[in-house]
Short mmCIF file of the C-alpha atoms (twelve columns), coordinates in Angstrom:
data_MODEL
# 
_entry.id   MODEL 
# 
loop_
_atom_site.group_PDB 
_atom_site.id 
_atom_site.type_symbol 
_atom_site.label_atom_id 
_atom_site.label_alt_id 
_atom_site.label_comp_id 
_atom_site.label_asym_id 
_atom_site.label_seq_id 
_atom_site.Cartn_x 
_atom_site.Cartn_y 
_atom_site.Cartn_z 
_atom_site.pdbx_PDB_model_num 
ATOM 1  C CA . MET A 1  -2.066  -48.473 -47.809 1 
ATOM 2  C CA . LEU A 2  -4.229  -45.933 -49.631 1 
ATOM 3  C CA . ILE A 3  -2.083  -43.040 -48.434 1 
ATOM 4  C CA . GLY A 4  0.934   -44.755 -49.991 1 
ATOM 5  C CA . LEU A 5  -1.003  -45.149 -53.229 1 
ATOM 6  C CA . MET A 6  -1.915  -41.456 -53.183 1 
ATOM 7  C CA . GLN A 7  1.739   -40.561 -52.601 1 
ATOM 8  C CA . GLY A 8  2.739   -42.721 -55.565 1 
ATOM 9  C CA . ILE A 9  0.147   -41.026 -57.764 1 
ATOM 10 C CA . GLY A 10 1.418   -37.675 -56.501 1 
ATOM 11 C CA . ILE A 11 4.974   -38.505 -57.543 1 
ATOM 12 C CA . PHE A 12 3.666   -39.565 -60.958 1 
ATOM 13 C CA . TYR A 13 1.860   -36.202 -61.170 1 
ATOM 14 C CA . TYR A 14 5.057   -34.266 -60.402 1 
ATOM 15 C CA . TRP A 15 6.722   -35.740 -63.473 1 
ATOM 16 C CA . THR A 16 3.714   -35.283 -65.786 1 
ATOM 17 C CA . TRP A 17 2.000   -32.177 -64.373 1 
ATOM 18 C CA . PHE A 18 1.761   -30.388 -67.725 1 
ATOM 19 C CA . ILE A 19 -0.427  -33.097 -69.332 1 
ATOM 20 C CA . TRP A 20 -3.233  -33.553 -66.802 1 
ATOM 21 C CA . PRO A 21 -5.029  -30.168 -66.977 1 
ATOM 22 C CA . PHE A 22 -5.397  -30.570 -70.732 1 
ATOM 23 C CA . VAL A 23 -6.586  -34.168 -70.405 1 
ATOM 24 C CA . LEU A 24 -9.159  -33.101 -67.814 1 
ATOM 25 C CA . ILE A 25 -10.570 -30.211 -69.837 1 
ATOM 26 C CA . PHE A 26 -10.686 -31.952 -73.213 1 
ATOM 27 C CA . SER A 27 -12.202 -35.175 -71.899 1 
ATOM 28 C CA . LEU A 28 -14.780 -33.306 -69.805 1 
ATOM 29 C CA . VAL A 29 -15.801 -31.099 -72.720 1 
ATOM 30 C CA . TYR A 30 -15.996 -34.107 -75.053 1 
ATOM 31 C CA . SER A 31 -18.190 -36.052 -72.648 1 
ATOM 32 C CA . ILE A 32 -20.552 -33.104 -72.119 1 
ATOM 33 C CA . ALA A 33 -20.714 -32.416 -75.855 1 
ATOM 34 C CA . SER A 34 -21.576 -36.029 -76.628 1 
ATOM 35 C CA . LEU A 35 -24.393 -35.903 -74.085 1 
ATOM 36 C CA . VAL A 36 -25.772 -32.673 -75.547 1 
ATOM 37 C CA . LYS A 37 -25.565 -33.879 -79.167 1 
ATOM 38 C CA . ASP A 38 -27.724 -36.829 -78.196 1 
ATOM 39 C CA . GLU A 39 -25.253 -39.250 -79.722 1 
ATOM 40 C CA . LYS A 40 -24.564 -42.627 -78.239 1 
ATOM 41 C CA . ALA A 41 -22.858 -41.315 -75.122 1 
ATOM 42 C CA . SER A 42 -19.827 -43.220 -73.916 1 
ATOM 43 C CA . ILE A 43 -18.603 -43.392 -70.349 1 
ATOM 44 C CA . LYS A 44 -14.927 -43.449 -71.396 1 
ATOM 45 C CA . PRO A 45 -14.382 -39.652 -71.579 1 
ATOM 46 C CA . ALA A 46 -16.077 -39.168 -68.216 1 
ATOM 47 C CA . LEU A 47 -13.878 -41.869 -66.668 1 
ATOM 48 C CA . LEU A 48 -10.788 -40.275 -68.176 1 
ATOM 49 C CA . ALA A 49 -11.821 -36.908 -66.744 1 
ATOM 50 C CA . SER A 50 -12.355 -38.402 -63.302 1 
ATOM 51 C CA . ILE A 51 -9.005  -40.219 -63.356 1 
ATOM 52 C CA . SER A 52 -7.179  -37.074 -64.428 1 
ATOM 53 C CA . LEU A 53 -8.894  -35.120 -61.636 1 
ATOM 54 C CA . LEU A 54 -7.803  -37.801 -59.163 1 
ATOM 55 C CA . ILE A 55 -4.214  -37.505 -60.357 1 
ATOM 56 C CA . ILE A 56 -4.300  -33.704 -60.100 1 
ATOM 57 C CA . LEU A 57 -5.737  -33.762 -56.584 1 
ATOM 58 C CA . ALA A 58 -3.267  -36.435 -55.463 1 
ATOM 59 C CA . GLY A 59 -0.446  -34.234 -56.732 1 
ATOM 60 C CA . ILE A 60 -1.769  -31.235 -54.856 1 
ATOM 61 C CA . THR A 61 -2.313  -33.041 -51.562 1 
ATOM 62 C CA . GLY A 62 0.792   -35.231 -51.853 1 
ATOM 63 C CA . PRO A 63 3.136   -32.927 -49.909 1 
ATOM 64 C CA . LEU A 64 0.637   -32.760 -47.045 1 
ATOM 65 C CA . MET A 65 0.727   -36.543 -46.559 1 
ATOM 66 C CA . SER A 66 4.487   -36.899 -46.120 1 
ATOM 67 C CA . PRO A 67 5.570   -38.889 -43.059 1 
# 
């Protein structure tokens, strides 16, 4: 079941591959900067960075999981 989900995320990555590196970098930098500035840090940019990393890794490993 989870392998099928990863394959679905991988197919989604193939169609939107140009967006996810930028989403990962900008959200990761924003979350680190908000922690350093000592503002009220939000978990949303860190979650967005982790989701974008998941999508990137699913796209990379997707061809290896083909039946």
